[in-house]
N, C-alpha and C positions, 0 to 999 in steps of 0.2 A: 577310740576313733569312731566316726560315723560311717554310714554306708558309702557315701561318696568317696571318703578317704580310703575305705576298705577296697573299693574297686580300683583305685589308683595303685595300691600296694599289690593286690592280686594280679593285675595285668603286668606289672613290672616283674614279679616273681615268676609267673608262668612264661613270659616272653624270654627271660634271660637266664633262668636256672632250671634244674630238675627237682628243686625242693617242693615239699608238699605244704601248702598253706592250709590251716585249719581255722575256720571262722567260728568263733564262740559268741553266742548272743542269746538273749531272752526271746521267747516266742513272739512272732509278729514284727520283729524289728526290721526284717527285710533281708535276711541272710541269703536265702535261695534266690530271691528276685535280683539282688545285687550281683550274685555270681552269674546268673543268666545274662544280665545286662553287660557285664564285663566280657563274657564270651562273645556276645554280638559285636561289641566295640572292637574286639581284636580278630573278628571273623573266624571264630572257632565253633565247630559243631559241639552241641551240648548233650551229654548223656547223664541221666540221673539214676543213681542206685539208692532206693529206699531200703537201707539195710535192716530196718526194723521189720520188714516184710520178707526177708530173704533167708534162705538156708545155705549150708555149705555147697550143696549141689548147684545152686543158682550162681555161685561164684566160680567154682573150679570146673564145672561141667560134669556130664554124666560119663562114668567109665565104660569102656568097651574093649574087647580083645581084638588085636590085630596079629594073627598068628600066635606066637608065644609071648607077645608083649602087651601089657595093659596100657591103653591110651585114655585120655580124657577129652571129650568133645569140647570144642570152643563154645563158650556161652554166647547166646544171641546178641547180648549187649556189647561184647568185646570188640573194640575198633580194630579193623585189620590194618596191615602195614600200608596198604594203598589207599585207605580211606582218607578223607579230608582231615586236617589237623583237628583233633577232638579234645574236649575237656570232660573227663569222667568225674562226676560229682558224687562222692560218697556221702550222701545225706543221712542225717540221724545216726552217725556212726556209733554213738554210745547207747542207741536204742536197740541194737542187735539183741534179739530175744534169747539166742542160744550162745553159750560160751564158745563153742567151736566155730560159730560164724565170725565172732570177733577175732578169734585166733587166726582164721583163714585170711581175713582182710588185712591183718597186721602187716603181712609181707607186701601187700599191694600199695599201702600208703607210705611205706618206707622208701625214701629216695634211693635210686639205684646206686650201687657201688661203682667206683670209677671204672670205666671201660665195659660195664655190664648194662643190661636193660632192666627196667622195672618189670617185676614178675609177679605172677599169681599161680602157684603150684607149677604146672608144666607150661603155662602160657607166658609169653614175653611181649611186652608192650613197646611198640616203636617209639623212638625218641620224639617223634612229631606230636605225640599225644601226651597230655598232662593230666594230673590228678589233683583235685581239691576236695577238702573235707569240711563239713559243718556239723556243729553239735549245739545242744542246749547245755548250759553250765550245770554241773552236778551239785546244786546247792540245796537239795532236799525238796524242791518244789516240782521236780520233773521225774517221771518214771524212767530214769536212765542209769546206766552202769557207770561206775567210777573208772576212768581209764588209768591204767597203771603208768608208772613213771617211764618205763621203757618205751611205751607207745607215744606218750606226750613228747618225749625227747626226740622223736623222729619227725616232728612237724613244727612248722612256724605258726605259733598260736596268735591269732589276731582277734582281739576283744572288741566287739562292736556294741555300741550303746545308742539309745534313742537320742535323736537330735531334731528339735522342732524345725529349724530352718532348713535342714536337709529334707525332712519330710514335706515341708511346705513347697519346696521347689518341685519335688516329685508329684505332689498333688496337683500343682498347677499344670505340669506337663501332661498328666493323665486326665486333666479336666474333671477332677472329682467335684462333688457337689459344692457350689459356692457357699451354701449355708454352713456346711461342715467346716470348710476352710476358714470362714469368717469367725465361727464359734471358737475354733482352736487357736486362731490368731490372738484372741483375747483370753484364752484359757489354756495356754500351752502346757501347763502342768498336767492336764487331763489327757494329753496325747497317748501316754502309756505309763503303766506302773512298772518300773524297772525290775522290782524284785531285789533279792539279795545281791551283794557284790559278787562278781565273777572271779572266783579263786581257783587256780589250777596249780598242780604240782610242777611248776616250771622252775628249774634250778640250773646252775651252771654245770656243764659237763664238757668233756673233750669234744664229743660230737657236736654239741651246741656251739662251741666256739668255732669249730670248722664251718658250721652253717653260717654263723655271723661273718666269717671271712669270705665265704662265697657271696653273701649279700653285699658286703662292702666292695668287693671287686667287680661285681657284675651289675648291680642295681643302683639306681639313683632315686631316693625317696625325698619328698619335701622335708625340710628341716624339722618341722613340728611332728612328723610321723616317724622319723628314724629311730628315736629312742623307744617308741612303742613297739616297733617291729622287733628290735633286738630284745626287748623285755619278754616278748613271746617266745624267745629261743633260750635265753640264759637267765631269765628272771629279772624282776624290776630292779633289785639292788645292784646286781652286776651290771645291768644296762646303764643305770645312772652313773656308776663309777666309771664305766668305759667312756660314756659321752663326756664326762667331766675331764677325763684324761685326754680325750681328743681335743677338747677346747683349751686345755692348759699347755700350750705349746712350749712356753718358757720353762715349765717344770718337768718336761719330759726327759727321760734318760737318753743319753747319746746312744746312737746305734753302732753296731759293729762296723758298718760301712763308713760312718763318719770318723771313727777312730782310725781305721786302716787307711782311709783315702784322704781325709781332710784334717789331719792332726794339727797343723799350725793354726787353723781357723777355730778349732774347738778345744785347744789345750787348756785355756783358762776356764772354760765351762766344765771340762772334765775334772779339773782340780777342785772346783767348788761344789761338785755334786755331793749330796748327803750320802751316807753309807747305804741306805736302803735304795736310793736311786742308782748308786754305783753298782749295786748287786744286779740290777736289771741289765746294765751295760755289760757286766761280766758274763751273765748268762747268755746274752745275745752273741757276744764274742766267742764263747766256748762252743755254742751250737754251730755258729757260722764256720769256725775253723775245723770242727769235726766233719762238716759236710764238704768243705773246700779248703783243705789244709795248705795248698800251694800258695805261697805269697811272693810278691815281687820284693826286691831289696828295699824299696821305699816303704812298703807296707810292714816289712820286718822292723825297720827302724821306728816307724810310728807305733807299732805294738809295744816295743821295748820302752819307748818314751812314755807311753801310757802306763805301763807297769811301774815306771819310776816314780810316778806321782801318787800311787796308791798307798794308803796307810799300811803299816807293816803286816797286820793280820790278813788283810784282804790280798796283799801282794803274795804272801806265801801260799794262801789257798788257791789263788788264780794260777800261779806258776805250777803248782802241784797238778791242777787239772790240765794244763797245757802239756806237761811232760807225758801225759797219757796219749798224746796225739803225736806219733813218731816224727812226721815231717816238721811239725811245729817245734818239737823238742830239739831236733837237730838245728833248726834255725836260731832259736834263742840261746842255745848253749855255745855259740861261737865266742871265741876269746874277746872279741871287741865289745861284747855285751856283759862282760864279767862284772863291771861296776854296778850294774842293776840286778843281774840275775844270780850272781855267785852266792850272795848271802842266803837267798831263798833256797837254792839247791842244797846248801850246807845244812840249813835247818830241816829240810825235808829228809836229808840223809840221816840226821841224828834221830828223827822220829822213827825211821825204818830200823 
C-alpha cells in the first residue's frame, strides 16, 4: 500500500480498535510523516518515542521508595488520563540498541487484554490513547534487530511502498520545487530505490485470527486494502485463502444457525455438501451446541434431519461428539428419533 492508503487504514484501526498498527517501509518513504498527518486528521495529539535513543529507564521511569514500597516515576512523555486523546508513536522499534529496551517496550505495544488497560511496567495507559509503531524492514541493509515472532504476532503489520502518484500529490500540496516535480514526472523510476522486498515472519496464529475478527467486526477498509491488512496479521497465503472464501458464497459451508433454524430452506444444499465442507458445518454445530445446548423442539427436529442426510461415517462421528453434551444427548436420544439415531448409538456402544 502507499502512504495515503496507510493513513486510511491507520485512522480506521486507531478510531475503532485497541490493536497496534506497525508501519513497515524503506527509508524516506514517509512513514513518520504519514502517521503525523493521520493524527492531525483525526485530531489526536502526537508523541514520538525514538526507541533507538532510549534506555529502559526512559520507558519505565526512575525507581524511588515510598515507605516500604518501591515505586516508579511516570516518564515525562507518558500521556495522563486527563490529557487530550494521544497517539504514542514507537518509532524505530527495531533500532532499540539494548536488548532490555526492546523487552521493556514489548508489553507496551501489545494490545490490552479484554477488560484491562495497555501497560508498561507499573504504568497504565488510558483507553483514550493509542499506540502505533514504525520500523525499517530487516532486509540486511539497515542496522536493525530482527523482531521475534511473538512480537510480530502482537501487531498489525502494514507494508508501505513508494508510489509516484501519491508522492506527486504530496509534493504539489507542499509546493515543492517545480523543477524537481517536473523532472520526476518524466523520470518516476528515480523517485526512490525501493531496496529488497519487505519480508516479515507473519504467520497464522490463534491471536492473529482473533485480531482479524476484531478488524472485520469494527473496521471498514476499501476493498483493495482489506487483503493487505489481513496479510499483515496472518500472512499473505492465509489472507488470500480467507478473501477467496469470503468471495465464494456459493461454496461456503452451512452454518450451525442455518441448520438449526432454516432447515427446510438449506436441506438440499446440506445434502450436496462435499465431505470436507460438511466437516466445517459439523465443527460449527458442535461448538455452537457446546456453548448453548438448549434447543427448541423445532431445532431438535432440524438437527436430527441434518444427521439423517450425513454419510454413515460422518453420522457416527457427529453423534458421538453430541453424546458428550448431556442436554443434547437427552434431546436426540428420544424414542421418536430412533430411526436416525439408534444405529449410530449402537455402533458407538460396540466401540466402547
